[in-house]
C-alpha positions, 0 to 999 in steps of 0.5 A: 370138438374133434372132427374126423377126416372122411371120404366125401366122394370116391370114383370107380376103383378108388380113383378120384377120392375127395376128402372132407371134414365137418364144420360147425354150421356157423363156421361153414356159413361164414367160410363158404367160398373161402379158399384154404391150404391144408398143412401138416404140422407136428401131427396136426392138420392146419387149414390156413384160409386166405383169398383167391380173388380173381377179378374180371376185366370190368372190375379192374377197369372200375376199381378206384386205385387212387384210394389205395395207399402204399407203405406205413402211415 
C-alpha cells in the first residue's frame, strides 16, 4: 500500500517543518522508539532502521562483558 509524505508540524512563516508518513498500526507499534535513516535511492525513499542505544553509567557497570564473544565460531 502506498503512503504519502506529509507535513506533521509547521512553525511560523514555514520554519521548523516536520514531515512524516503513516504506517500500519502493527508496524507503528513494533517500531515505536526505533531510530532510522532516510535514504533517497533511484526515486525511492528507503527507511533503514537500526539502534541508537545510549546506555547510562549504571547499565555499563552492570553489563556482563564476560558473556560477549568476538569472532566467528
